[in-house]
N, C-alpha and C positions, 0 to 999 in steps of 0.2 A: 580508602584508596582504590582507584579504578582497577588497578592490576592485581590486587590482592586475590589470591586463590585462583587466578586465571592461569590456564595452561596453553602453550602454543607449541607442541611438538613439531619437529621438522617434517614437512610433508602432509601435516594434518590439515583438514578443513575445519572451519568454524561454523557452528550453527549459532547464529545471533538472533536473540528474541528481545522485543520491546513491547511493553504495554502501558497504557496511559495510567497516571498516578492514581486516579480514582476509578479505574477499570471502566470508565465512560467512553462513549463514541467519540472517535476522532475523525474518521473519514466519512463525512456525510455526503460529499459531492465530488464530482469528477475533479474540480480544481484542487481540492485537498489532496487527492491522490497524485495529481501531476506535479504539485509543488514538491512533495516528498520524494516522488520518483526522480525528478530531475536534480534534486539536491543529492540524492543518493548516487545518481549517475556521475555528477560533477566531482564529488568527493571521492569516489571509488577510483576515478581516473587520476585525480590529483594525487592520491597516495599509492597509485599503481597496485591496486588490490583486485585480483581476478574475482568476479563474483559468478557463482554458478546458477542459482536460482534465487527467486525472492517471492514473497506473497504479502499483500496488504489486506488485512481484515478490518472490521469495523473499529476495534479498539486496540489492535496489536499488529506487529509486523514480524515476519520471519525472513531470514536470509541465510544462505550457505555460501561462505566465501573462503578464500585461500590466502590469507595474509602471511607475510613472511615471519613476523614476530609480534609480540604483544604491544610494543610501543606503536607500531604501524597501525594495528587494529584499533587501539584505544584512541589514537589521534583521529582516525578516520570517523569512527562512531561518534566521538565527542563532538566533532565539527558538524556532523549531520544533525545531531540533537540541537546544537546551538543554532544553527541556521534555520532549521524547521521551526523550532520553539519561537524564535524571533519573528519569523514570517507569520505563524499561526496567531501568536498573541497579538501582534499588530493588526491582523486581519479581524479578529474577533473581540478585541478589547479586553481579553483576559490577562492575567499576570501570573508569574510563577512557572515552575517546571511543568512539562507535559507528561514525562514518563515516570513510572514508579521507581525506577532506578535507571542508571545510565543505560544499561543493557545486560541481558544474560548471555552467557556464551558457554558453548560446550564443544571441546575439541573431538573431531572425528577422524581417527587414525587409519582404520582399515577400510578397504573399498566397500565392504559389506555395510559398515556403519555410515559411510558416505552416501551409499545408495538409500539406505533406510531413511536417513535424514532428508534427503532430496524428495523422496516419495511422500514422507510426512508433510513437509512444508507445502508441496504443490497440492495435496489433497485436503488442505484446511477448508476451503469452501465446499468441498464435496461432503466432508464431515458435518459442516454446518447446514447442509441441504440446500445450498444456494444454487448449485449446479450438479448435473449428473457426472460430468467428467471435468478434470482439472482444467483442460484446455478451453473450456466453455467460459471460464471466469477470466475477465480481462486483467484482473489484478494479481493473477498468478503470473501474467506475461508469457505463459507458455505457448499461446497461440502465435506469438510474434517470433518465435524461433524459426518458423518456416514460411510465415506469411507476413507481408508488409501491412496489409489492410484486412485483418481477420474479422473485424466487427463493422466494416463499412465497405462501400464500393470504391476501388481505387479511382481517384479523380483523373480525368483527362484534362490536363492543364491548358490545352489549347481551347477547351470549351468551358473551363471553370470560370466562375465569376472572379472579378478582380479582388474582392474581399478575401476569398479563400487563397488565391495566389499570393496576395500580399502577406497574409498571416503565415503562410509556409515560408516565405522569405525571411520574416522576422524571426521565426523559430530557428531556422538554419543559421541566421546570423548570431543569435544569442548562443547557440551550441558551439559554433566555431570560435566564439570569444571565450568559451569556458565558463559561461554564466548559466545558472539554473533559472527556471521560469518563476516569476513572482506572481502573486495574486493579481495585482494591478494590471500587469501586462496581460494575463490570461483573460481577464474581464474585457479588456480592450479588444482583444483578438476574437473572443467568442461573441461579443455584442453585435458584431456586424454579420454574423453567419446564421444560416438556416440550421435547424435541428440536424439535418442530413450532413451539412458542412461541418458541424460541431464534431460529429462522430468521425468524419474524415480527418479533421485536424487533430483529434485525439489520438487516432491510429498513427498519424504522421509524427506527432510529438514522441510517442512511445518508441516508434522505430528509429527516429533520428537520435534519441538519447539512449538507445538500447545499449546496455553495458554488461550483458551476460556473456560468459565465455562458452560458446557452443561446443567447442572442441573438448574442453574439460568435462562439460556435462555429458556429451555423447560417449566419451571414452569410459565412463563408469559402467555403461551397459553394452557397448560395442558399437551401436549407431543410433540414429534418431528413432527409427521405428521400434527398436527394442526398448529404448527408453520410454517411449509413449505407451508401449504395451505394459511395461512394468508399473508405470504411474497409474494406468487405468484399471489394473487387475491385481495390485497388491497394496498393502497398507504399511506404511513405515511406522516405527515406534520411537518416541523420544521421552526420556524420563529425567534429563539432566540439564534442562535450560531454565527450570523454575516456573514452567507454564502449568497453571492449574486446569486440569481437563474439565471442560464444560460441555456436556452432550447436548444442550438445548439448541434447537434450530435458530439460525439467524433471520429466518424469513420474517418474523415480526418486525425486525429492525428495518427491513425493506418497506414493509407496510407503513411504518411510521415515518420513514423518509418521504414516501409518496404523499402522505398527508401534510407533513411540514412543508414540502415543496408547493403543494397546492395552495397553501395559505401564506405563501411568500415568506417563509421562515428560514429558507435556506439560500437566500440571495447574498449579494455582496455584503461583507460584514458579518455574515451568519447571524441574522437577527435572533434566531432561536437561542443562541448562547447568551444574548444580552437581555433576555426577559427577566423581570424581577421575579423573586421567589413566588409571590402570590399568583402571578400569571402562569408561572411554570406548573404550579399545583392545579390550575384550571385546565391547562393542556394535558396534564397527566390524567385527569379524570375523562377527558375527551378521548384520549388514546386508549384508555382502559375499556371504554364502551365500543370503540370502532376498530379495534385491532385484536389480534390474538396474543398480544405482548403480555408477559408476566409483569409483576410489579417490579422485580429486579431489572428487567430489561427497560421498562419505562424510566426508572430511575437512572440507569446508565445513559439512556438516550438524552435525557434532560439534565444530567449531572446534578441530581438531587439525592438526598438521603433516601433509603428505601421507602417507596410510597406505601402508604397504608391502604387496606382495602376500603 
């Protein structure tokens, strides 16, 4: 039962954690991140649940939210899982559930516990050595709290190409209709854009669908500057969401993504996921020779049993 042993004390925040069923990589590409992000945005609004912060890593997600009760939280998270699993399975040709369990959750009652959870969530990519500061990672979304285009130059619409202007109009229309962005639509939008415009549209999508409650977030620390300072200079601790601590750097996963992208394995349909087992083993040998990835990381990247030396 989804609500078994879960607690939702009045005024508590919830640290919500999800990991893939096989601990394998889920977010290979920008489109994977954006589909999940826009689904979470739409569902959070639909169920009227304030979200304080969130973070997407290669094979798991974190979120700190403030649901009113268990039923509201479970309904929201269940529908996020259902929508994203349907989209991801249709995109990749896979079947079955994506996540190891529907989700882990831990109630945060005191301001100290809420701050600690927030800092822990945002520093995930720092702990995995992907960035030096949390705001440098796009998928902590922290950079978007104060800037609309933190990873690209804000487009001047009067001088922008029609392809970018039209793409922005489509995104705005989908958002106003309460719809998340699907893979097929994202491919159609990105296909007409230059690499620079793709970065601009990605920033635009994240800011348009931005669903974090800045006031609740800042109120835990006093203001934005104090929050940023706390995130950069302290480490939060979490022991009760069921996450198994893994100190290994995620940099080798980035190396493997670059190689897979070079060889057209991360395109529409995610061809990497559709390789037969014997082909995956060949790719595993190549990755072992050309990256710093461990056997476990290669296995999780390719969704194989642990690769042998």
